[in-house]
C-alpha positions as CSV (number, residue, x, y, z in Angstrom):
1,X,4.4,-14.4,-3.4
2,X,3.4,-11.0,-4.4
3,X,2.3,-8.5,-1.8
4,X,0.6,-5.1,-2.3
5,X,1.5,-2.8,0.6
6,X,-1.2,-0.6,2.2
7,X,0.1,3.0,2.6
8,X,0.7,2.7,6.4
9,X,2.7,-0.5,5.9
10,X,5.0,1.2,3.5
11,X,5.5,4.2,5.8
12,X,6.2,1.9,8.7
13,X,8.7,-0.1,6.7
14,X,10.5,3.1,5.8
15,X,10.4,4.9,9.2
16,X,9.1,2.6,12.0
17,X,9.6,-1.1,11.2
18,X,9.0,-2.0,14.8
19,X,5.3,-1.1,14.2
20,X,5.0,-3.9,11.7
21,X,3.5,-7.2,12.9
22,X,6.0,-10.1,13.3
23,X,4.5,-11.8,10.2
24,X,4.9,-8.6,8.1
25,X,8.5,-8.2,9.3
26,X,9.2,-11.8,8.2
27,X,7.7,-11.3,4.8
28,X,9.4,-8.0,4.0
29,X,12.8,-9.5,5.0
30,X,12.4,-12.5,2.6
31,X,14.2,-12.1,-0.8
32,X,11.9,-14.3,-2.8
33,X,8.7,-12.4,-2.2
34,X,7.8,-9.3,-4.2
35,X,6.6,-6.1,-2.6
36,X,4.5,-3.5,-4.6
37,X,3.2,0.0,-3.9
38,X,0.2,1.5,-5.7
39,X,0.5,5.0,-7.1
40,X,-2.5,5.7,-5.0
41,X,-0.3,5.3,-1.9
42,X,2.1,7.9,-3.3
43,X,-0.8,10.3,-3.9
44,X,-2.1,9.6,-0.3
45,X,1.4,10.1,1.3
46,X,1.9,13.4,-0.6
47,X,-1.6,14.6,0.4
48,X,-1.2,13.6,4.0
49,X,2.1,15.5,4.2
50,X,0.6,18.6,2.5
51,X,-2.3,18.5,5.0
52,X,0.2,18.3,7.9
53,X,-1.0,14.9,9.1
54,X,2.4,13.2,8.6
55,X,6.0,14.3,8.6
56,X,8.5,13.0,6.1
57,X,12.3,13.4,6.1
58,X,12.2,14.8,2.6
59,X,9.8,16.0,-0.1
60,X,7.4,13.2,-1.2
61,X,8.8,13.3,-4.7
62,X,12.2,12.3,-3.4
63,X,11.2,10.3,-0.2
64,X,8.8,7.9,-1.9
65,X,11.0,6.7,-4.8
66,X,14.1,6.6,-2.6
67,X,12.4,4.6,0.1
68,X,10.9,2.3,-2.5
69,X,14.3,1.6,-4.0
70,X,15.9,1.1,-0.6
71,X,13.1,-1.3,0.5
72,X,13.0,-3.1,-2.9
73,X,9.3,-2.1,-3.5
74,X,8.0,-2.0,-7.0
75,X,5.5,0.6,-8.3
76,X,2.1,-0.1,-9.7
77,X,0.4,2.7,-11.7
78,X,-3.3,3.4,-11.5
79,X,-4.9,2.4,-14.8
80,X,-8.4,3.2,-16.0
81,X,-9.7,-0.3,-15.4
82,X,-8.5,-0.2,-11.8
83,X,-10.0,3.3,-11.2
84,X,-13.4,2.1,-12.6
85,X,-13.2,-1.2,-10.6
86,X,-12.5,0.8,-7.4
87,X,-15.6,3.0,-8.1
88,X,-17.8,-0.1,-8.6
89,X,-16.7,-1.8,-5.3
90,X,-19.4,-2.2,-2.6
91,X,-19.2,0.7,-0.2
92,X,-17.7,-1.3,2.7
93,X,-14.7,1.0,2.6
94,X,-15.1,4.6,1.7
95,X,-11.4,5.6,1.6
96,X,-10.7,6.2,-2.1
97,X,-7.0,5.3,-1.7
98,X,-7.9,2.0,-0.1
99,X,-10.5,1.3,-2.7
100,X,-7.8,1.6,-5.4
101,X,-5.5,-0.7,-3.5
102,X,-8.4,-3.2,-3.1
103,X,-9.2,-3.0,-6.8
104,X,-5.6,-3.5,-7.8
105,X,-5.2,-6.5,-5.5
106,X,-8.3,-8.1,-7.1
107,X,-7.1,-7.4,-10.6
108,X,-3.5,-8.6,-10.0
109,X,-4.4,-11.4,-7.5
110,X,-2.1,-10.0,-4.9
111,X,-2.1,-10.3,-1.1
112,X,-2.6,-7.0,0.6
113,X,-0.4,-6.3,3.6
114,X,-2.5,-4.1,5.9
115,X,-3.7,-3.7,9.4
116,X,-7.1,-2.6,8.1
117,X,-9.6,-5.4,8.7
118,X,-12.1,-4.0,6.2
119,X,-10.0,-5.2,3.3
120,X,-10.8,-8.9,4.0
121,X,-14.5,-8.0,3.6
122,X,-14.0,-7.6,-0.1
123,X,-12.9,-11.2,-0.4
124,X,-9.3,-10.4,-1.2
125,X,-6.4,-12.0,0.6
126,X,-4.9,-9.8,3.2
127,X,-2.6,-10.3,6.1
128,X,-1.2,-8.5,9.1
């Protein structure tokens, strides 16, 4: 299976794995499942750090790729088709970072790992 991580899930995997649900912990520990992180999450993490809303053990440009490598998470760039699809989504969710993740999950037919219940309202598969 292929899972697209919501930003908070990636941060919890890297710094607070006990905050993950039991199901999420089982999935991230399996070797045959693939985990992905959108470039939107990298953007969001850097922005949150710059706004002082989160603390990171290192600069985002080092922390994010190092954590991705350590956790075996693969990157997904933001393409024009994803950006346009995100803009055209119904306004159920107004967070632009989450809208990119939702559009990417629809496009790539991935399951989103998130605690956010609004994701399911888009008809995509999500789990927590």
